[in-house]
C-alpha positions in Angstrom: 0.0 0.0 0.0 1.4 3.4 -1.0 2.0 5.8 1.9 2.2 9.6 1.7 5.3 11.5 2.9 3.5 13.3 5.7 2.2 10.1 7.2 5.7 8.7 7.3 6.9 12.1 8.7 4.4 12.0 11.5 5.4 8.4 12.4 9.1 9.3 12.4 8.8 12.7 14.1 10.5 11.6 17.3 13.3 9.8 15.4 14.1 12.1 12.5 15.2 15.8 12.5 13.1 17.8 10.1 15.3 20.9 9.6 12.8 23.2 7.8 9.5 23.3 5.9 9.7 24.7 2.4 6.6 26.8 2.9 5.6 30.3 3.9 3.9 29.2 7.0 4.4 26.2 9.3 2.7 22.9 8.7 -0.1 22.1 11.2 1.0 18.5 11.1 4.6 19.4 12.0 4.1 22.5 14.2 7.6 22.4 15.7 9.3 22.5 12.3 10.3 26.0 11.4 10.1 27.3 7.8 13.1 28.2 5.8 11.9 31.8 6.0 12.1 31.6 9.8 15.7 30.4 9.4 16.5 33.4 7.2 16.2 31.8 3.7 14.0 33.1 1.0 13.1 30.0 -0.9 10.6 31.8 -3.1 12.6 34.8 -4.4 10.8 34.8 -7.7 7.3 34.5 -6.3 5.1 31.6 -5.3 6.1 28.1 -6.6 3.3 25.9 -5.4 1.6 22.7 -6.5 -1.9 23.5 -7.7 -4.9 21.4 -8.8 -8.0 22.9 -10.3 -10.9 21.9 -12.5 -11.3 23.5 -16.0 -14.1 23.4 -18.5 -14.5 24.6 -22.1 -14.5 28.3 -22.6 -17.8 28.2 -24.4 -19.7 26.4 -21.6 -23.2 27.7 -21.2 -23.5 30.0 -18.2 -26.1 27.8 -16.4 -23.9 24.7 -16.6 -20.9 26.7 -15.5 -22.9 28.0 -12.5 -24.0 24.4 -11.6 -20.5 23.0 -11.9 -19.0 25.8 -9.7 -21.7 25.2 -7.1 -21.1 21.5 -7.1 -17.3 21.7 -6.8 -17.6 24.5 -4.2 -19.9 22.3 -2.1 -17.4 19.5 -2.2 -14.4 21.7 -1.5 -16.2 23.3 1.5 -17.2 19.9 3.0 -15.8 19.5 6.5 -14.5 16.0 5.6 -12.5 17.4 2.7 -11.2 20.2 5.0 -10.1 17.6 7.5 -8.3 15.6 4.8 -6.5 18.8 3.7 -5.4 19.6 7.2 -4.3 16.0 7.9 -2.2 16.0 4.7 -1.0 19.6 4.8 -2.5 20.8 1.6 -4.0 24.2 1.2 -7.6 24.4 0.0 -8.6 27.5 -1.8 -12.0 28.1 -3.1 -11.0 30.2 -6.1 -12.8 30.6 -9.4 -12.9 32.9 -12.4 -10.6 35.9 -12.4 -9.2 35.2 -9.0 -8.1 31.7 -10.1 -6.8 33.1 -13.4 -4.6 35.6 -11.6 -3.3 33.0 -9.1 -2.4 30.6 -11.9 -0.7 33.4 -13.9 1.3 34.5 -10.8 2.5 30.9 -10.1 3.2 30.3 -13.8 5.4 33.4 -13.9 7.3 32.3 -10.8 7.9 28.8 -12.2 9.1 30.4 -15.5 11.5 32.6 -13.7 12.9 29.6 -11.7 13.0 27.4 -14.8 15.1 29.9 -16.8 17.7 29.9 -14.0 17.6 26.1 -13.4 17.4 25.1 -17.1 19.2 27.8 -19.1 18.7 27.6 -22.8 22.1 29.1 -23.8 
C-alpha cells in the first residue's frame, strides 16, 4: 500500500530531524518544524512556486452549466470532511474561481518560468 510522505513524517517525528519546511507558514501536522523563512532563507525569491490542482471546462460552456459546476465543486471543497483531509495531509484548500483563479495561476506560472530559466538555461 502506498503511503504519503506526511504520514511517514508523523510516524518518524521523534526519530528524524526535520530541519525546515519549504513553505511560507508552518505545517499544522509538524508545528515544531520552522520554515526556511524563519531560518532566514527566501526559498521563493521569484514568487510563489506551489503545486496546484484545479478543474477547468471549455471556454464556451453555457452559463447555467458553469454555475452548476462551480456550485457542485464549491460544495465538495467546503465539505468539512475534505477540509479535515487537507489539514491532515498539509494541503491548502482555496475556493478560487474565475478571475481570482486566473490571476493566481498566472502568478505561479510566472514564478515557475523565472525559476526554470535559471535552473534550465537555454544558452
